[in-house]
All heavy atoms as an XYZ file, in Angstrom:
691
protein
N      11.114     23.427    -33.151
C      10.316     22.552    -32.329
C      11.061     21.224    -32.142
O      11.526     20.626    -33.096
C       8.971     22.321    -33.010
C       8.026     21.550    -32.163
S       6.365     21.704    -32.825
C       6.012     20.020    -33.091
N      11.182     20.769    -30.915
C      11.910     19.537    -30.611
C      11.036     18.334    -30.894
O       9.837     18.334    -30.630
C      12.348     19.529    -29.155
N      11.662     17.297    -31.456
C      10.941     16.062    -31.709
C      10.847     15.235    -30.440
O      11.732     15.280    -29.593
C      11.662     15.233    -32.770
C      11.456     15.725    -34.161
C      12.018     14.751    -35.175
O      12.479     13.659    -34.798
O      11.993     15.094    -36.360
N       9.762     14.477    -30.328
C       9.617     13.572    -29.180
C      10.495     12.350    -29.382
O      10.548     11.800    -30.479
C       8.168     13.116    -29.021
C       7.240     14.169    -28.472
C       5.875     13.597    -28.217
O       5.229     13.150    -29.159
O       5.473     13.601    -27.034
N      11.183     11.961    -28.325
C      11.972     10.734    -28.378
C      11.056      9.577    -28.038
O       9.989      9.761    -27.455
C      13.141     10.790    -27.372
O      12.602     10.898    -26.063
C      14.065     11.958    -27.665
N      11.453      8.350    -28.363
C      10.590      7.197    -28.048
C      10.251      7.090    -26.561
O       9.183      6.635    -26.203
C      11.414      5.998    -28.507
C      12.334      6.540    -29.552
C      12.615      7.963    -29.152
N      11.156      7.526    -25.666
C      10.883      7.444    -24.229
C       9.770      8.403    -23.811
O       9.092      8.202    -22.834
C      12.136      7.770    -23.401
C      13.284      6.806    -23.599
C      14.146      7.167    -24.799
O      14.341      8.363    -25.065
O      14.610      6.250    -25.484
N       9.596      9.504    -24.557
C       8.599     10.506    -24.213
C       7.249     10.236    -24.860
O       6.241     10.775    -24.445
C       9.074     11.893    -24.638
C      10.302     12.371    -23.917
C      10.825     13.660    -24.523
O      10.604     13.946    -25.700
N      11.508     14.444    -23.721
N       7.228      9.448    -25.914
C       6.007      9.187    -26.641
C       5.131      8.223    -25.851
O       5.559      7.126    -25.517
C       6.313      8.567    -28.023
O       7.217      9.417    -28.707
C       5.050      8.404    -28.834
N       3.890      8.641    -25.524
C       3.009      7.730    -24.796
C       2.660      6.523    -25.661
O       2.440      6.646    -26.847
C       1.765      8.564    -24.499
C       1.964      9.880    -25.136
C       3.294      9.913    -25.801
N       2.621      5.377    -25.048
C       2.276      4.143    -25.742
C       0.806      3.869    -25.483
O       0.394      3.741    -24.324
C       3.146      2.966    -25.242
C       2.743      1.675    -25.928
C       4.614      3.269    -25.437
N      -0.002      3.791    -26.549
C      -1.423      3.496    -26.342
C      -1.600      2.169    -25.613
O      -0.949      1.180    -25.942
C      -1.984      3.414    -27.768
C      -0.991      4.124    -28.621
C       0.341      3.959    -27.946
N      -2.434      2.166    -24.597
C      -2.709      0.948    -23.846
C      -1.656      0.598    -22.808
O      -1.738     -0.437    -22.175
N      -0.640      1.473    -22.620
C       0.369      1.161    -21.596
C      -0.269      1.306    -20.222
O      -1.136      2.137    -20.009
C       1.587      2.070    -21.724
O       1.245      3.395    -21.417
N       0.190      0.472    -19.304
C      -0.415      0.439    -17.982
C       0.655      0.321    -16.917
O       1.748     -0.166    -17.174
C      -1.341     -0.768    -17.846
C      -2.460     -0.798    -18.826
C      -3.272     -2.080    -18.683
O      -3.111     -2.840    -17.746
N      -4.147     -2.324    -19.627
N       0.307      0.769    -15.724
C       1.124      0.503    -14.553
C       0.473     -0.673    -13.845
O      -0.721     -0.649    -13.560
C       1.171      1.722    -13.617
O       1.701      2.824    -14.346
C       2.035      1.442    -12.412
N       1.248     -1.693    -13.584
C       0.708     -2.881    -12.935
C       0.502     -2.627    -11.444
O       1.225     -1.831    -10.842
C       1.655     -4.056    -13.148
C       1.849     -4.473    -14.605
C       2.924     -5.537    -14.719
C       0.549     -4.960    -15.205
N      -0.469     -3.313    -10.819
C      -0.747     -3.096     -9.397
C       0.471     -3.277     -8.499
O       0.701     -2.473     -7.593
C      -1.821     -4.127     -9.076
C      -2.508     -4.360    -10.381
C      -1.428     -4.229    -11.422
N       1.274     -4.315     -8.728
C       2.436     -4.537     -7.873
C       3.476     -3.431     -8.032
O       4.214     -3.137     -7.100
C       3.057     -5.914     -8.131
C       2.220     -7.104     -7.687
C       2.933     -8.413     -7.992
C       1.865     -7.022     -6.214
N       3.520     -2.788     -9.215
C       4.423     -1.657     -9.406
C       4.003     -0.491     -8.508
O       4.853      0.202     -7.940
C       4.423     -1.198    -10.860
C       5.069     -2.165    -11.817
C       4.955     -1.696    -13.260
O       4.869     -0.475    -13.505
O       4.947     -2.556    -14.149
N       2.705     -0.274     -8.379
C       2.209      0.798     -7.520
C       2.525      0.515     -6.054
O       2.940      1.408     -5.320
C       0.699      0.990     -7.700
C       0.266      1.582     -9.028
C      -1.245      1.568     -9.138
C       0.799      2.981     -9.204
N       2.331     -0.738     -5.636
C       2.644     -1.103     -4.255
C       4.139     -0.939     -4.010
O       4.559     -0.432     -2.969
C       2.176     -2.545     -3.939
C       2.577     -2.946     -2.530
C       0.665     -2.669     -4.109
N       4.961     -1.324     -4.984
C       6.411     -1.207     -4.851
C       6.836      0.249     -4.639
O       7.753      0.520     -3.872
C       7.094     -1.788     -6.083
C       8.594     -1.878     -5.933
O       9.046     -2.460     -4.914
O       9.316     -1.374     -6.815
N       6.141      1.178     -5.277
C       6.464      2.600     -5.114
C       6.148      3.102     -3.705
O       6.624      4.147     -3.304
C       5.710      3.443     -6.144
C       6.213      3.236     -7.548
C       5.455      4.067     -8.538
C       5.988      3.811     -9.937
N       5.366      4.675    -10.917
N       5.347      2.366     -2.957
C       4.962      2.760     -1.595
C       5.941      2.282     -0.531
O       5.793      2.650      0.641
C       3.566      2.230     -1.275
S       2.276      2.967     -2.269
N       6.920      1.454     -0.888
C       7.871      0.968      0.114
C       8.596      2.150      0.740
O       9.055      3.056      0.056
C       8.869     -0.042     -0.499
C       8.121     -1.326     -0.834
C      10.033     -0.321      0.445
C       8.974     -2.418     -1.419
N       8.636      2.156      2.063
C       9.250      3.243      2.810
C       8.293      4.369      3.123
O       8.652      5.314      3.826
N       7.069      4.289      2.620
C       6.056      5.327      2.845
C       4.956      4.812      3.767
O       4.775      3.618      3.944
C       5.416      5.735      1.515
O       6.370      6.207      0.626
N       4.191      5.749      4.306
C       3.038      5.396      5.131
C       1.899      4.941      4.234
O       1.660      5.502      3.163
C       2.571      6.593      5.964
C       3.593      7.147      6.924
C       3.797      6.324      8.148
N       2.605      6.267      8.978
C       2.485      5.477     10.032
N       3.477      4.702     10.384
N       1.393      5.472     10.743
N       1.221      3.884      4.664
C       0.043      3.383      3.963
C      -1.069      3.112      4.964
O      -0.823      2.898      6.142
C       0.350      2.088      3.157
C       1.278      2.365      2.000
C       0.885      0.988      4.043
N      -2.276      3.136      4.463
C      -3.463      2.779      5.231
C      -4.017      1.529      4.570
O      -4.285      1.525      3.362
C      -4.448      3.927      5.184
C      -5.789      3.714      5.816
C      -6.162      2.757      6.705
C      -6.949      4.525      5.597
N      -7.476      2.921      7.063
C      -7.992      3.997      6.394
C      -7.218      5.634      4.819
C      -9.258      4.539      6.410
C      -8.490      6.176      4.844
C      -9.492      5.643      5.651
N      -4.141      0.435      5.315
C      -4.575     -0.848      4.769
C      -5.918     -1.225      5.392
O      -6.042     -1.292      6.618
C      -3.529     -1.953      5.047
C      -3.978     -3.269      4.443
C      -2.154     -1.550      4.519
N      -6.906     -1.455      4.538
C      -8.220     -1.908      4.987
C      -8.313     -3.404      4.727
O      -7.979     -3.876      3.641
C      -9.330     -1.173      4.238
C      -9.534      0.282      4.659
C      -8.473      1.177      4.069
C     -10.894      0.748      4.263
N      -8.760     -4.125      5.733
C      -8.849     -5.577      5.663
C     -10.293     -6.004      5.380
O     -11.222     -5.212      5.528
C      -8.370     -6.185      6.978
C      -6.990     -5.730      7.418
S      -5.685     -6.128      6.267
C      -5.518     -7.881      6.553
N     -10.481     -7.263      5.006
C     -11.829     -7.774      4.746
C     -12.650     -7.864      6.032
O     -13.867     -7.850      5.988
C     -11.764     -9.136      4.052
O     -11.004    -10.051      4.809
N     -11.966     -7.928      7.174
C     -12.668     -7.835      8.461
C     -12.854     -6.347      8.755
O     -12.634     -5.509      7.908
C     -11.839     -8.497      9.565
O     -10.624     -7.788      9.750
N     -13.222     -5.999      9.942
C     -13.414     -4.600     10.308
C     -12.092     -3.907     10.669
O     -12.081     -2.725     10.973
C     -14.391     -4.491     11.485
C     -15.790     -4.963     11.160
C     -16.449     -4.120     10.078
O     -16.342     -2.881     10.127
O     -17.052     -4.714      9.168
N     -10.987     -4.634     10.644
C      -9.703     -4.058     11.049
C      -9.099     -3.189      9.958
O      -9.274     -3.456      8.764
C      -8.709     -5.159     11.419
C      -9.086     -5.905     12.670
C      -8.010     -6.883     13.053
C      -8.420     -7.620     14.318
N      -7.382     -8.498     14.803
N      -8.379     -2.154     10.406
C      -7.644     -1.275      9.516
C      -6.286     -1.018     10.158
O      -6.154     -1.038     11.379
C      -8.390      0.041      9.314
C      -9.780     -0.152      8.730
C     -10.548      1.138      8.599
O      -9.923      2.218      8.525
O     -11.786      1.075      8.570
N      -5.273     -0.794      9.328
C      -3.917     -0.577      9.815
C      -3.292      0.604      9.098
O      -3.516      0.794      7.897
C      -3.044     -1.819      9.544
C      -3.513     -3.066     10.226
C      -4.436     -3.900      9.621
C      -3.030     -3.403     11.479
C      -4.873     -5.057     10.240
C      -3.459     -4.562     12.115
C      -4.384     -5.390     11.492
N      -2.508      1.394      9.810
C      -1.639      2.386      9.190
C      -0.228      2.071      9.638
O      -0.005      1.627     10.764
C      -2.004      3.829      9.591
O      -1.926      3.960     11.003
C      -3.393      4.212      9.115
N       0.717      2.276      8.746
C       2.107      2.013      9.080
C       2.999      2.259      7.888
O       2.543      2.608      6.801
N       4.293      2.060      8.098
C       5.273      2.217      7.040
C       5.468      0.876      6.352
O       5.788     -0.119      7.004
C       6.614      2.718      7.617
O       6.381      3.954      8.289
C       7.638      2.926      6.517
N       5.272      0.854      5.036
C       5.424     -0.379      4.277
C       6.904     -0.724      4.155
O       7.694      0.046      3.624
C       4.803     -0.221      2.882
C       4.907     -1.424      1.955
C       4.192     -2.636      2.543
C       4.334     -1.086      0.591
N       7.270     -1.889      4.685
C       8.656     -2.345      4.655
C       8.880     -3.264      3.459
O       9.924     -3.215      2.808
C       9.013     -3.078      5.963
C      10.421     -3.632      5.910
C       8.854     -2.154      7.143
N       7.906     -4.116      3.151
C       8.045     -5.037      2.039
C       6.758     -5.790      1.774
O       5.817     -5.733      2.556
N       6.755     -6.491      0.648
C       5.603     -7.310      0.254
C       6.092     -8.378     -0.719
O       7.212     -8.303     -1.226
C       4.512     -6.447     -0.388
C       4.889     -5.899     -1.729
C       4.460     -6.517     -2.886
C       5.680     -4.768     -1.844
C       4.827     -6.033     -4.127
C       6.045     -4.269     -3.079
C       5.614     -4.904     -4.230
N       5.240     -9.370     -0.969
C       5.589    -10.412     -1.928
C       4.562    -10.439     -3.057
O       3.699     -9.569     -3.137
C       5.729    -11.769     -1.236
C       4.439    -12.280     -0.617
O       3.364    -11.697     -0.878
O       4.497    -13.263      0.136
N       4.662    -11.437     -3.937
C       3.767    -11.527     -5.093
C       2.313    -11.757     -4.708
O       1.417    -11.542     -5.520
C       4.217    -12.646     -6.037
C       5.502    -12.304     -6.759
O       5.848    -11.109     -6.837
O       6.172    -13.236     -7.245
N       2.072    -12.222     -3.476
C       0.705    -12.442     -2.999
C       0.189    -11.226     -2.228
O      -0.879    -11.279     -1.624
C       0.640    -13.695     -2.119
C       1.098    -14.930     -2.847
C       2.359    -15.445     -2.629
C       0.263    -15.553     -3.767
C       2.792    -16.578     -3.310
C       0.687    -16.684     -4.444
C       1.960    -17.196     -4.222
N       0.948    -10.162     -2.199
C       0.674     -8.914     -1.486
C       0.569     -9.131      0.022
O      -0.115     -8.390      0.719
C      -0.554     -8.161     -2.063
C      -0.601     -6.730     -1.572
C      -0.543     -8.146     -3.583
N       1.238    -10.166      0.539
C       1.453    -10.241      1.978
C       2.358     -9.057      2.291
O       3.330     -8.816      1.571
C       2.139    -11.550      2.369
C       1.300    -12.759      2.026
O       0.117    -12.811      2.312
N       1.911    -13.732      1.391
N       2.030     -8.285      3.321
C       2.751     -7.048      3.586
C       3.350     -7.015      4.980
O       2.726     -7.497      5.923
C       1.809     -5.848      3.451
C       1.111     -5.745      2.138
S       0.001     -4.354      2.102
C       1.064     -3.200      1.314
N       4.527     -6.426      5.100
C       5.151     -6.164      6.395
C       5.094     -4.658      6.613
O       5.549     -3.878      5.769
C       6.615     -6.653      6.441
C       7.243     -6.297      7.778
C       6.682     -8.151      6.185
N       4.509     -4.256      7.747
C       4.423     -2.846      8.132
C       5.166     -2.633      9.441
O       5.159     -3.508     10.312
C       2.968     -2.406      8.326
C       1.993     -2.540      7.154
C       0.609     -2.075      7.585
C       2.470     -1.757      5.953
N       5.790     -1.469      9.598
C       6.435     -1.068     10.855
C       5.734      0.165     11.407
O       5.071      0.896     10.667
C       7.910     -0.726     10.614
C       8.795     -1.914     10.402
C      10.260     -1.520     10.282
O      10.568     -0.359      9.958
O      11.091     -2.393     10.531
N       5.938      0.401     12.701
C       5.318      1.555     13.386
C       3.827      1.607     13.067
O       3.313      2.578     12.522
C       6.016      2.865     12.994
C       7.500      2.823     13.299
O       7.865      2.259     14.353
O       8.293      3.338     12.492
N       3.149      0.545     13.443
C       1.771      0.291     13.034
C       0.774      0.767     14.093
O       1.000      0.621     15.286
C       1.573     -1.227     12.791
C       0.149     -1.532     12.385
C       2.565     -1.735     11.774
N      -0.329      1.300     13.601
C      -1.500      1.549     14.439
C      -2.616      0.680     13.894
O      -2.934      0.737     12.704
C      -1.924      3.028     14.409
O      -0.830      3.838     14.821
C      -3.110      3.268     15.333
N      -3.189     -0.142     14.762
C      -4.301     -1.023     14.387
C      -5.594     -0.400     14.897
O      -5.675      0.039     16.044
C      -4.117     -2.401     15.012
C      -5.264     -3.349     14.754
C      -5.078     -4.690     15.444
O      -3.958     -4.999     15.885
O      -6.079     -5.413     15.548
N      -6.599     -0.342     14.032
C      -7.919      0.173     14.392
C      -8.899     -0.985     14.294
O      -9.071     -1.573     13.222
C      -8.352      1.284     13.431
C      -7.419      2.457     13.399
C      -6.348      2.489     12.515
C      -7.597      3.539     14.254
C      -5.482      3.573     12.472
C      -6.735      4.629     14.215
C      -5.685      4.630     13.326
O      -4.821      5.702     13.282
N      -9.522     -1.340     15.416
C     -10.472     -2.447     15.439
C     -11.674     -2.024     16.264
O     -11.591     -1.929     17.491
C      -9.811     -3.696     16.024
C     -10.679     -4.927     15.926
O     -11.709     -4.890     15.221
O     -10.335     -5.939     16.564
N     -12.772     -1.729     15.580
C     -14.021     -1.310     16.229
C     -13.796     -0.130     17.176
O     -14.244     -0.134     18.321
C     -14.673     -2.491     16.936
C     -15.061     -3.605     15.984
C     -15.712     -4.775     16.690
O     -15.985     -4.680     17.909
O     -15.946     -5.780     16.018
N     -13.057      0.866     16.711
C     -12.836      2.074     17.492
C     -11.686      2.000     18.485
O     -11.362      2.994     19.121
N     -11.080      0.832     18.642
C      -9.966      0.664     19.587
C      -8.659      0.770     18.812
O      -8.452      0.070     17.815
C     -10.048     -0.703     20.304
C      -8.862     -0.899     21.220
C     -11.360     -0.831     21.049
N      -7.768      1.678     19.271
C      -6.464      1.855     18.648
C      -5.420      1.080     19.430
O      -5.355      1.169     20.640
C      -6.066      3.343     18.683
C      -6.514      4.131     17.518
C      -6.229      5.610     17.664
C      -4.780      5.971     17.672
N      -4.545      7.420     17.557
N      -4.584      0.310     18.708
C      -3.495     -0.438     19.315
C      -2.220     -0.149     18.536
O      -2.213     -0.245     17.307
C      -3.780     -1.952     19.281
O      -5.055     -2.204     19.866
C      -2.719     -2.731     20.025
N      -1.161      0.222     19.256
C       0.128      0.480     18.621
C       0.944     -0.806     18.569
O       0.973     -1.562     19.527
C       0.902      1.552     19.406
C       0.165      2.875     19.536
C       0.018      3.623     18.224
O       0.942      3.555     17.380
O      -1.022      4.273     18.033
N       1.595     -1.047     17.422
C       2.433     -2.230     17.248
C       3.729     -1.813     16.572
O       3.746     -0.908     15.757
C       1.736     -3.280     16.408
C       0.403     -3.713     16.988
C      -0.126     -4.942     16.291
N      -1.447     -5.299     16.793
C      -1.684     -5.943     17.917
N      -0.688     -6.301     18.687
N      -2.915     -6.237     18.296
N       4.815     -2.522     16.912
C       6.117     -2.218     16.308
C       6.178     -2.706     14.862
O       6.585     -1.984     13.965
C       7.231     -2.867     17.132
C       8.599     -2.663     16.589
C       9.439     -1.877     17.544
C      10.856     -1.791     17.029
N      11.212     -0.479     16.593
N       5.763     -3.950     14.617
C       5.837     -4.554     13.284
C       4.728     -5.579     13.152
O       4.355     -6.224     14.128
C       7.200     -5.225     13.100
C       7.502     -5.658     11.686
C       8.876     -6.307     11.575
C       9.930     -5.231     11.477
N      11.247     -5.787     11.083
N       4.209     -5.741     11.925
C       3.130     -6.700     11.705
C       3.224     -7.255     10.288
O       3.701     -6.585      9.376
C       1.755     -6.045     11.955
C       0.661     -7.082     12.107
C       1.417     -5.038     10.889
C      -0.616     -6.534     12.695
N       2.781     -8.504     10.126
C       2.680     -9.145      8.821
C       1.203     -9.304      8.506
O       0.454     -9.907      9.287
C       3.359    -10.522      8.844
C       3.150    -11.412      7.617
C       3.781    -10.794      6.381
C       3.724    -12.801      7.872
N       0.771     -8.741      7.375
C      -0.629     -8.836      6.965
C      -0.758     -9.809      5.804
O       0.045     -9.776      4.868
C      -1.156     -7.465      6.530
C      -1.104     -6.360      7.576
C      -1.562     -5.039      6.980
C      -1.958     -6.729      8.781
N      -1.768    -10.654      5.843
C      -2.022    -11.624      4.782
C      -2.678    -10.934      3.594
O      -3.710    -10.276      3.722
C      -2.941    -12.730      5.297
O      -3.357    -13.549      4.219
N      -2.079    -11.103      2.426
C      -2.624    -10.509      1.215
C      -4.022    -11.007      0.877
O      -4.792    -10.307      0.226
N      -4.382    -12.205      1.347
C      -5.718    -12.747      1.098
C      -6.813    -11.918      1.760
O      -7.968    -11.995      1.355
C      -5.826    -14.185      1.598
C      -5.115    -15.164      0.703
O      -4.913    -14.896     -0.466
N      -4.730    -16.293      1.260
N      -6.458    -11.166      2.790
C      -7.458    -10.434      3.557
C      -7.386     -8.924      3.360
O      -8.155     -8.186      3.974
C      -7.333    -10.787      5.044
C      -7.507    -12.248      5.298
N      -8.727    -12.873      5.246
C      -6.605    -13.221      5.558
C      -8.572    -14.158      5.472
N      -7.285    -14.398      5.664
N      -6.482     -8.463      2.511
C      -6.362     -7.029      2.229
C      -7.363     -6.668      1.138
O      -7.405     -7.295      0.085
C      -4.931     -6.664      1.786
C      -3.954     -6.884      2.946
C      -4.865     -5.231      1.281
C      -2.494     -6.713      2.574
N      -8.191     -5.655      1.406
C      -9.166     -5.222      0.400
C      -8.767     -3.910     -0.261
O      -9.142     -3.666     -1.403
C     -10.579     -5.070      1.002
O     -10.533     -4.134      2.068
C     -11.101     -6.398      1.505
N      -8.022     -3.053      0.446
C      -7.632     -1.778     -0.148
C      -6.373     -1.254      0.528
O      -6.198     -1.405      1.729
C      -8.752     -0.739     -0.013
C      -8.444      0.548     -0.738
S      -9.847      1.648     -0.983
C     -10.456      1.878      0.650
N      -5.506     -0.632     -0.269
C      -4.284      0.009      0.225
C      -4.348      1.464     -0.205
O      -4.520      1.755     -1.393
C      -3.031     -0.661     -0.362
C      -3.025     -2.158     -0.060
C      -1.772      0.020      0.150
C      -2.057     -2.943     -0.916
N      -4.205      2.374      0.773
C      -4.264      3.800      0.477
C      -2.886      4.402      0.744
O      -2.483      4.541      1.914
C      -5.318      4.513      1.342
C      -5.397      5.992      0.990
C      -6.680      3.841      1.202
N      -2.128      4.734     -0.309
C      -0.815      5.355     -0.099
C      -0.958      6.688      0.628
O      -1.831      7.494      0.291
C      -0.278      5.562     -1.515
C      -1.057      4.613     -2.373
C      -2.403      4.507     -1.711
N      -0.129      6.893      1.648
C      -0.163      8.150      2.388
C      -1.368      8.306      3.284
O      -1.569      9.361      3.866
N      -2.180      7.271      3.397
C      -3.396      7.350      4.202
C      -3.106      7.488      5.677
O      -2.159      6.920      6.184
N      -3.919      8.257      6.350
C      -3.743      8.509      7.791
C      -4.658      7.659      8.658
O      -4.693      7.819      9.849
C      -3.989      9.988      8.082
C      -2.961     10.904      7.449
C      -1.555     10.653      7.960
O      -1.381     10.428      9.174
O      -0.632     10.657      7.137
N      -5.449      6.806      8.062
C      -6.326      5.949      8.857
C      -7.682      6.590      9.080
O      -7.947      7.704      8.638
N      -8.562      5.869      9.756
C      -9.911      6.367      9.991
C      -9.901      7.587     10.909
O      -9.046      7.702     11.799
C     -10.621      5.198     10.650
C      -9.563      4.326     11.180
C      -8.342      4.565     10.354
N     -10.808      8.471     10.680
C     -10.897      9.701     11.494
C     -11.958      9.577     12.551
O     -12.919      8.966     12.483
C     -11.207     10.901     10.598
C     -10.133     11.125      9.573
C      -8.756     11.382     10.172
O      -8.621     12.006     11.215
N      -7.720     10.887      9.532
């Protein structure tokens, strides 16, 4: 029987930080819900410590109206939820 190495042994109380999860989404499609009624889907290009986000190839959903955008900067103060791989509202 092989012994567990320290890298394989789970650490009680270890956590993945929120910004680490967002960082793993760079280059992937995300669905972003804002505190207003707006929602966005696009490819996450980057973000900062305040979770201000840059998305490319964006679709904006606002009260049932879809608008295509090349690139957009979203304010982290107004982001309520980020869904990795999300396809947007149906």
